[in-house]
C-alpha positions in Angstrom: -111.4 165.5 -124.3 -114.4 166.1 -122.2 -115.3 163.2 -120.0 -118.9 162.0 -119.0 -118.1 162.9 -115.4 -117.0 166.4 -116.4 -120.2 167.0 -118.3 -122.3 165.8 -115.4 -120.4 168.0 -113.0 -120.9 171.1 -115.1 -124.6 170.3 -115.5 -125.1 170.0 -111.8 -123.3 173.3 -111.3 -125.7 175.1 -113.7 -128.8 173.4 -112.3 -130.4 175.5 -109.5 -132.9 174.8 -106.8 -135.4 177.1 -108.4 -135.2 175.2 -111.7 -135.9 172.0 -109.9 -138.9 173.5 -108.1 -140.3 175.1 -111.3 -140.0 171.8 -113.2 -141.6 169.8 -110.3 -144.5 172.3 -110.4 -145.0 171.7 -114.1 -145.0 167.9 -113.5 -147.5 168.3 -110.6 -149.9 170.5 -112.6 -149.8 168.2 -115.6 -150.2 164.8 -113.8 -150.8 165.3 -110.1 -148.7 164.2 -107.2 -148.4 160.6 -108.4 -146.6 161.9 -111.6 -143.9 163.5 -109.6 -141.0 161.0 -109.3 -137.3 161.6 -109.0 -136.9 159.7 -112.3 -139.4 161.9 -114.1 -137.7 164.9 -112.8 -134.2 163.9 -113.7 -135.4 163.0 -117.2 -136.9 166.5 -117.7 -133.9 168.2 -116.3 -131.3 165.9 -118.0 -129.5 165.4 -114.8 -128.9 162.7 -112.2 -130.8 162.0 -109.1 -127.8 163.1 -107.0 -128.2 166.7 -108.2 -131.9 166.7 -107.2 -131.2 165.3 -103.8 -128.4 167.8 -103.3 -130.5 170.9 -104.1 -134.0 169.9 -102.6 -133.6 166.7 -100.6 -136.1 163.9 -100.7 -139.3 163.8 -102.7 -141.3 164.8 -99.7 -139.0 167.7 -99.0 -139.4 168.7 -102.7 -143.2 168.6 -102.4 -143.0 170.8 -99.3 -140.7 173.3 -101.2 -143.1 173.5 -104.1 -146.0 174.0 -101.8 -144.2 176.8 -100.0 -143.3 178.4 -103.3 -146.9 178.4 -104.6 -148.5 179.5 -101.3 -145.8 182.2 -100.8 -146.4 183.6 -104.2 -150.1 183.5 -103.8 -150.0 185.4 -100.5 -147.5 187.9 -101.8 -149.6 188.7 -104.9 -152.5 189.4 -102.6 -150.8 192.3 -100.8 -152.1 193.7 -97.6 -152.2 197.1 -99.4 -155.4 195.9 -101.2 -157.2 195.5 -97.9 -158.8 198.5 -96.1 -160.5 196.6 -93.2 -159.6 193.5 -91.2 -162.5 191.7 -92.9 -161.0 192.7 -96.3 -157.7 191.2 -95.3 -159.2 187.9 -94.2 -161.0 187.7 -97.6 -157.8 188.6 -99.5 -155.9 185.7 -97.8 -158.9 183.3 -98.2 -159.2 184.1 -101.9 -155.5 183.8 -102.5 -155.6 180.2 -101.1 -158.9 179.5 -103.0 -157.4 180.6 -106.3 -154.1 178.8 -105.7 -155.8 175.5 -105.0 -158.2 176.0 -108.0 -155.2 176.5 -110.2 -153.2 173.6 -108.7 -155.5 170.6 -107.9 -152.7 168.7 -106.1 -152.2 171.5 -103.7 -155.1 170.9 -101.3 -153.6 167.7 -99.8 -150.1 169.1 -99.5 -151.3 172.3 -97.9 -153.2 170.4 -95.3 -150.2 168.1 -94.6 -147.9 171.1 -94.3 -150.1 172.7 -91.6 -150.4 169.4 -89.7 -146.8 168.3 -90.0 -144.9 171.5 -89.9 -146.5 174.0 -87.5 -143.4 176.3 -87.6 -143.0 176.2 -91.4 -143.5 179.2 -93.6 -146.8 178.0 -94.9 -148.5 177.5 -91.5 -147.0 180.5 -89.9 -147.7 182.7 -93.0 -151.3 181.8 -93.2 -152.0 182.0 -89.4 -150.1 185.3 -89.1 -152.1 186.9 -91.9 -155.4 185.8 -90.7 -154.8 185.7 -87.0 -153.3 189.2 -87.1 -156.7 190.5 -87.8 -158.5 189.1 -84.7 -157.7 192.0 -82.5 -159.0 194.5 -85.1 -162.1 192.4 -85.5 -162.8 192.8 -81.8 -162.2 189.2 -80.9 -161.2 188.8 -77.2 -157.5 187.9 -77.0 -158.4 184.7 -75.1 -160.3 183.6 -78.3 -157.8 184.5 -80.9 -156.5 180.9 -81.5 -160.0 179.4 -81.7 -161.3 182.2 -84.0 -158.3 182.1 -86.4 -158.3 178.3 -86.4 -162.0 178.3 -87.3 -161.3 180.5 -90.3 -158.3 178.5 -91.4 -160.1 175.2 -91.1 -163.1 176.5 -93.0 -160.8 177.8 -95.8 -158.9 174.6 -96.2 -162.0 172.4 -96.0 -163.9 174.5 -98.6 -161.1 174.8 -101.1 -160.2 171.1 -100.7 -163.8 170.1 -101.5 -163.6 172.0 -104.8 -160.2 170.5 -105.7 -159.8 167.2 -107.6 -159.5 164.3 -105.1 -156.1 162.6 -105.0 -156.0 158.9 -104.2 -159.1 156.7 -104.1 -161.5 158.2 -106.6 -163.7 155.2 -107.3 -167.1 156.3 -108.6 -165.8 159.7 -109.7 -165.4 160.4 -113.4 -161.9 162.1 -113.7 -163.0 163.7 -117.0 -166.3 165.1 -115.7 -166.4 168.9 -115.8 -167.8 171.1 -113.0 -171.1 171.9 -114.9 -171.6 168.3 -115.7 -171.2 167.3 -112.1 -173.8 169.9 -111.0 -176.2 168.9 -113.7 -175.9 165.2 -112.7 -176.3 166.0 -109.0 -179.3 168.2 -109.5 -181.0 165.6 -111.7 -180.3 163.0 -108.9 -181.7 165.3 -106.2 -184.8 166.0 -108.3 -185.4 162.2 -108.5 -185.7 162.0 -104.7 -189.1 161.6 -103.0 -190.2 165.3 -102.5 -192.2 164.3 -99.4 -189.2 162.6 -97.8 -186.7 165.2 -98.9 -188.5 168.6 -99.1 -185.3 170.6 -98.4 -183.3 168.9 -101.1 -186.1 169.7 -103.6 -186.2 173.3 -102.4 -182.5 174.0 -103.0 -181.9 171.9 -106.2 -182.1 175.0 -108.5 -179.9 177.0 -106.2 -177.3 174.3 -106.1 -177.2 174.0 -109.9 -176.8 177.7 -110.4 -174.5 178.6 -107.5 -170.9 180.0 -108.0 -168.2 178.2 -106.0 -166.3 181.5 -105.3 -169.4 183.3 -104.1 -170.4 180.4 -101.9 -166.9 180.4 -100.4 -167.0 184.1 -99.6 -170.5 183.6 -98.1 -169.0 181.1 -95.7 -166.2 183.6 -94.8 -168.8 186.3 -94.2 -170.9 184.0 -91.9 -167.8 183.2 -89.8 -166.7 186.8 -89.6 -170.2 187.8 -88.5 -170.2 185.1 -85.9 -166.8 186.3 -84.5 -168.4 189.7 -83.7 -170.5 187.9 -81.1 -167.4 186.8 -79.2 -167.0 190.4 -78.0 
């Protein structure tokens, strides 16, 4: 006769770290960070909390592992072989992060926390090495490598986070509003401003409504790369 303990032991043996991370990713993509609880995870995996803690540690450690998995895959998919110049390589990495956060709205916050809290972790080191490794080829003086690379990384994180859904306090934000609806509402509000008091806002309102987030993001990268050439 098979005991309950025996069934639980076999289930834990079959369960893998990769399965837990993949399931956690599904939960995060469906409901955001607040939806990821150990209880929700154990119910999906039909296992006990002990198995989850054994394979991935605490909930925070699990979030870090999922972040590392997503970012690692994004950077690997954007191989350096696709870049022919150092500028291309920076854009490849930047777009990999942009597209990853666009696909996973919860990722922006976790990525920023990883870089702040774990400076020797694979996410921080991987991003800085891929971007910072191009500073010499771009002609940036060695003494300015850290500042130059940090400027690019901070811009990338800030820009992609702005386009991601905000976790936490979202009072005044319609969670069901789509991107085009947001732009239409914003442009209408800007058009309602006094044109004499806000001439610039009226001048750019059509550009704002019709802009493409990805192109805007790449323009920012181009501006920074151009600025770095003056550090020579």
